[in-house]
N, C-alpha and C positions, 0 to 999 in steps of 0.2 A: 062217646061224647067227649069233646075237647073242653078243657078248662081254661077260661080266660084269665091270665095272670093279673090283668089290670083290675078285674073285679075283686080279686082276693087281696091285692097288695095292701090297701089302707087298713082293713080290719086286722090282717096279720101283723102289720107293722105296729099298730096300736097295742095289740095283745102281747106281742113279743117284748115291746119296750116296758110295759108294766110288769111282766113277769121277771125280766132282767133287773128291774128296780129292786126286787126282793132277793137278789142273789146274796147268799149268806156272807160272802166276803165283804162287800161294800156295806151291807146292813150292820154287820158286827163292828166294823171299824167306825162307822158313823156313831154308833152307841158309845164306843170308847171315846170318841172325840167329844161327844156331848157331855159325858161324865166328867172328863177333864176340864172342859170349858165351864161347866157349872161350878166346879170347885174354885176355878180361877176368878169367876165373876160374881160369886154369890154375895160378896160384901158391897158391891156397887149398887147405887140407887137405880140406875137404868139397866138393871140386870137382864130383863127380858129382851130389851132392844139389843144389848150387847151380844146375847146368845144368838138372836136371829141374824145379826150382822155377820158374825164370824161363821155361823152355820151356813149361810147362803154363799159366802165367799168360798168356803170349803166345797160345797156342792157344785158351785160354778166351775171349780177346777176339774171335778170329775166330768161335768158336762162337756167342757171345752176339749178335754183329752179324748173322750169317746167320739166326739164329732170329728176331730182331726184324724184320728185313727180310721174312722169310717170313710171319710172323704178320700184319704190316701189309698185305701184298699179299693174303693169304688172307682177312683180314677185309674188305678192300675188295671182293674178288670176291664174297664171300658177301652183302655188303650191297647192292651195286649190280646184281647179276645175278640175275634171276628165271628166266632161261633159261641155256643153256649157251654163249651167244655169247662171253662173256669167256674161258671155257675153250678154245673153238675158236681164238680169237685168240691165246691163249698158245701153243697147239700150232703154229699157223702161224708166229708170230714165232720160236719155237724152231727150226723148220726153216730159216728164213732165216739166223739167227745161226750155225747149224751149217754152212751153205754158206759163209758169210763166213770162219769160222775154218778150214775145210778149204782155202780159197783159198791160205792161207799155205804149205801143203804143196806145192801144184802151181805157184803163182805167188808166189814169195817177194817181200817188199817191198811197198810201197804201203800201202793201207788194211788194217787188221787189228784184232783185238780183244786188247787188252793193257792193263796198268796205264798210265794217262796219264803221259807223260814229266814233266809238270809236278809230279807227285806224288812222283817218285823221291827228291828231296832231302828232302822232308818225312818220308817213310817212314824214310829213313836216320837222320834226326835223332831220331825217336821210338825207333828200334831201339837207339840208343846211350844211352838213358836207363836208369839203374840202379834206379830206384824201381819198386815194384809197380804203381802207377797209370800210370807212364810206359810200362812194358812192356805192360800191358793196353791202353793207348791205342794202342800200335803194332799190336797184334792187331786192334783195332777199325778202324784206318785201313786195314790190309791187307785186312780183310774187306770193307770198302766198295769198295776199289779193285780187288779181284779179281772183283767181280761181272761186269764186262764180259767177262772171260775165259770164264766158265762160266755166264753168265746164262741161256743157252738151256736148259741142263739144269734150272735152278731154275724157269724159267717153265713148262716142260713138266710138271714135278712139281706145281707149284701149280695148273696147269690140271686135272691128274688129281685132286688133292686137293679141288678145288672140287666134285667129284661126291659127296663124302662126305655122309652123311645129316645130320651136325651139324658145327658149327665146331670143337667140342672134339675130335671124331674126327680132323678134318683137322689140328689142331694136334698131336695125338699122333703122327700119321705124320710131321709136319714135324720133331718132335724126333728120331724114329728116323732120318730122313734126315740130320740134322745130326750125330748121333752117328756115323753111318757116314762122314760127311765128314771128321771129325777123326781117325778110326782110322789112316789112312795117315800123317798128320802126327805122331801120337803114336808110331807104329812107328818112324818116322825118328828121332824124338827119343830113343827108348830105346836105339838103337844108335849114337848120335852122340857118346858119350863117347870113342870111339876116333878120333883125328884121321885115321888112314889110311882108315878107313871113310867118314868125311865127305868126304875128298878124292875117293874113288872115286864117291860119290853125286853130287858136283858134276860130275865128268866125265861120268857116265852121263846126268845131267839135261841137260847141255849138248849131248851127242850126240843125245839122243832127244827134245828139246823139240818139234821140228816133228812127229815121229811121234805124240807124245802129243796134239798139237793135232788131227791127222788123226783119231785115235781118238775124241777128244771131239766133234769135228764130226760124225762119222758117228753117234755115239750121240745127239747133239742132234736130228739129222734123224729118226732112228728113233723117239725119244721123241715128237717132235712128230707123227709119222705115227700112232703108237699112240693118242695123245690124240685126234686128229681122227677116228680109226677108231671109238673106243668112245663118243665123246660124241654 
């Protein structure tokens, strides 16, 4: 029995985007950003509006960065590949990255996929900027640096989107993926005006960070397998 990639594309894109939205790197940095912003704005009368404003600018930086990275890769795949070789390679690499990220659950320490330590100070400096361009720049930087955490999911999705009949159709699915990606981040932002809730989310994220990586790793392997199966 053959599998029609067109039938699977939309459900897989939606599911992959939502799971990617919970990736531990972006999630942890968002909570750090919210904590800093709360301290900076708590004396203002329009505190909630200010928090939503800077939070949405920050998330939009992540969204735009992910979209541009995806469009670039998708365009390259469409231009250079007249066969499905690149899509198969993306599925295979996704499976490898999934195994690497799952390693941290079973064998903590050593090599893993995370934001490079050399970028931590730079991200913190950008997070502390109060201007809209500075806040947007922080989102761009985090978007670039969190690709190693969940790049396997993105690669598998790009491999799947390479099967679309036109580049425009692939880009449309890519936009859907990235909208799903920011939904969990926006949901966290909407409930973040309560400091008690934020503290509970930080504790939950700290306790479940490794489990989240296990789930993401399993999903990367599954997505890579699906891509290899239908290409």
